[in-house]
N, C-alpha and C positions, 0 to 999 in steps of 0.2 A: 263823602257821607261820613260823619262822625258816628262811631260803632262802640256799642257796649256789649261784651258777652256776659250773660247772667247764667248761672249754674243752679238750678234748684236742687236742694238735698235735705232729705228728711230720714231720720233712723228707723222709722217703722218700715218694715219689710217681713212679710210672711214667710218668704222662702230663704232669705239669707238676712236675718236680723243683724243691724249695726254695720251694713255693708259699706256704707260711706267712709268708715275708719278702718276697714280691713286693710292689712298691709300688703302692698304690692310694691316688690323692689325697693323696700326701705321707706316708702312713703304711703300715708293713707290714700285709699283709692280716689277720694274726693280732689286731693291734692294732685294726683296724677293726671285727672281730667282737666283741672285748672292749668297744669303744665301744658297740656297739649294746646289749650287755647291760647296760652301766652305764647308759644311757639309758633302759632299760626301769624301773630303780629297785625291782627285786624284791629284791635282796640283793648279798652280796659277789660278786665275780667274780674268779676266778683261772684262770690258763691253766695246764693240766698238760702238760709236754712232757720228751721225752728229749734234747732239743738245748740246749747252754748258749748258743748264739747267740740263740735265741728268748727264752730268759730275759732276756738283756742286752738286746735290742730292746724288750721290753715294759717293762722297768724304766727305760728311756730314755725312755719314754712316760709314765711315772709309774703304771704298771699293775702288777698282782700276778701272779707266776708261781712255779711250783714244778717243781724237776727231779725226774722219775721215772725208772724203769728203761726201758732200752731195748727189753726182750724182752716187751712186753705183746702179746697177741693182738687185743686189741679197745680201743676208746676207752673203753668201760665199766670195763675192768680198770686202765686208766690213771688215770681218775678216781677209782676206788675207793682206789687207792695215795695219790693226792693228797689225797684227803679224811682218810684217817688221819693225815697230815702236818700239815694246816692247821687240823684240828679235831679234836684227840685227845680233847677232852673232851665230843664229840657233842652238841655245841650246836645244830647244824644239823638240823632235823627233815625237811627237803625239799632234795634235790639235783637240780639241772637239768643235764643233759648236753647242751650246745650244740655242734654239730659247727663245727670251726675253719676251714671253707670257706664260710661263709655270711655274707659281709661286708655284704649288703644286706637281711638279715633286719629287718622292721619290729619296733621295740622292743615295740609292742603284742602281738606275737605271742607274744614272750618272757613276757610277763604272762600270755596267754591260756592258756598250756600248763598253768598252775597250777590253773585253775578245776575241771578234773574231780576234783581231790584235796579238794574241799569235801565229796565223798562219801566217807565213811570206808570204804566197801567196795573202792574203787579202789586198787591196789597202784602203777599206773604210768600217767602222762598223757603223751599225745602230741598231735600236730596232724595234721589233713587238710584238704584242700581238694577241692571238686568238679572234675573234669576237664571241661574245655570243648574242647580241642584232640583232634580225633578221631585223629590220629597218636598222641597220648599214651596213648589207651584200649588200644593193642595193643603199645606198646612196652616190652619187658622192663626198660629202665633206670627206667621209672616204677613205683613200687611202689605196689600199691593195697591199700586197707583194705577187708576185706569185714566190715561190722558191723551192728549192729541200731541203728536210732535210738532215742534215748532221749527225744525229745520231737516234738512234731508237726511242728516246723520243721526237724528233722534238724540241729540245731545242735550235736549231740553224739552220738557213736556208741560202743557198747560192741564193742570189737574182737573178732572171732570168728577171723579168720585174716588174714594179709598175704602177697601173693604178687606174683610178677612179671608173671604171666599175665593175661588180662582175666578179670575176676570182680567180682562174681557175674553169671551169665548172665541174659538177659531184660531187658524193660524198666525203665528206672530209672536213677539217676546212679551214676557210678563216682566213686571218692575216690582221689586222689593222697596218699600218706603224705609228711609232711613230718618229716625225721629230727632231731627234737628232743624230748628225754624228761625228765619230772619224776618222779622217784622219791620214795617215802618213804624214809627211811634204811634201814629194816629190809628193805624190799624189795630196795634195791641190793645189801645184804649178802647176801641170799638168792640173788640173780640171779647175781652172779659166783662164787657157791659151786657153782652147779648144773653148770657146763662145757656145752659145745656140745652141742646135742640133734640129733636126727635131721633133723627138717624144716628147722631152722636151716642145716644144712650142705648139705641138698639145694637149698633156695631161696637160699642166702647172705644170710639176714636174722636178724640177731640177736635181734630181738623175738620170734621164734617160740619161742626158749627159754623165755621167761616164759610165754607161752600153753600150752606142752606141759607146764609144770610146775603150771598151774591157777592161775596169777596172772591178775589182771584188769587189763586196759588199756583206758581211755577215751580217745577222741580228740575234742578240741574243734575243731569245724570253722570254718577261717578263710577269707579272700578271697583271698589270693594265695600262691603258691610263691615262696619266696624263691630267689633264683640261686645254685646251687652252683658254685663254681669248681673245675673238674676239667682244664680244657682252655687253650691259649693264647686261644682265641677267647672262652671264659667270663671270662677275667681281663681282657679288653680291654673286654667289656660291663660289668663291675663297675667299671672305671675310669671309664667314660663315665657311668654312673648316679651314682657318688659324686662324682665332679668337678663335675657338674651341680649336686648339692646343696650342695657346699660352695662353689660359685662360683670355682673354682680354674682 
């Protein structure tokens, strides 16, 4: 399968303005995310952004970026526009949507998100990790996957629902959803054409749009949750992690 990794990035952020260009270990954060994607070796990596400064910063790092419209409501809409620009011949069969604020994501996890698509019945693949922190089990900021295990080891789930509440009820593991998606190209085209759904707007979770439309999402279970950079404290943590890895 031919794969393109698209990373949506925009400058508007209420908690950490300008975060795509924040320096982490000598590179803009968005370049660190693109570097993790390149290290995964899954395919071409392109950043989709509405900001010329982000394009210039990536080109200075020898990385690829494309300028998109500024009025997109979601990252999915942004990457879909970018896909039409960079791959008009429809050569890419799989499109990975990697969030632009995950500079410490393990490259192996970017590769892992493709595995559920080996099953031809799966439209969209994503990642999950078992929750071990008791506080995260009840935190609305931690999105949970409610799913059916597809093997005895629960290494993969078929997603039935995503929620910010604690679910499912009763004894057993809870799973944290990691926000990276691998779409079959046709599935991405269908997804962006649907428009926001009822449960998507209620939970503020875009992936529910696909489930409400009858699309199948499977989640590969991995071992760690990548650090999402949303606050100044997150940024400092990312700097410590990546500075330690580079020896800077």
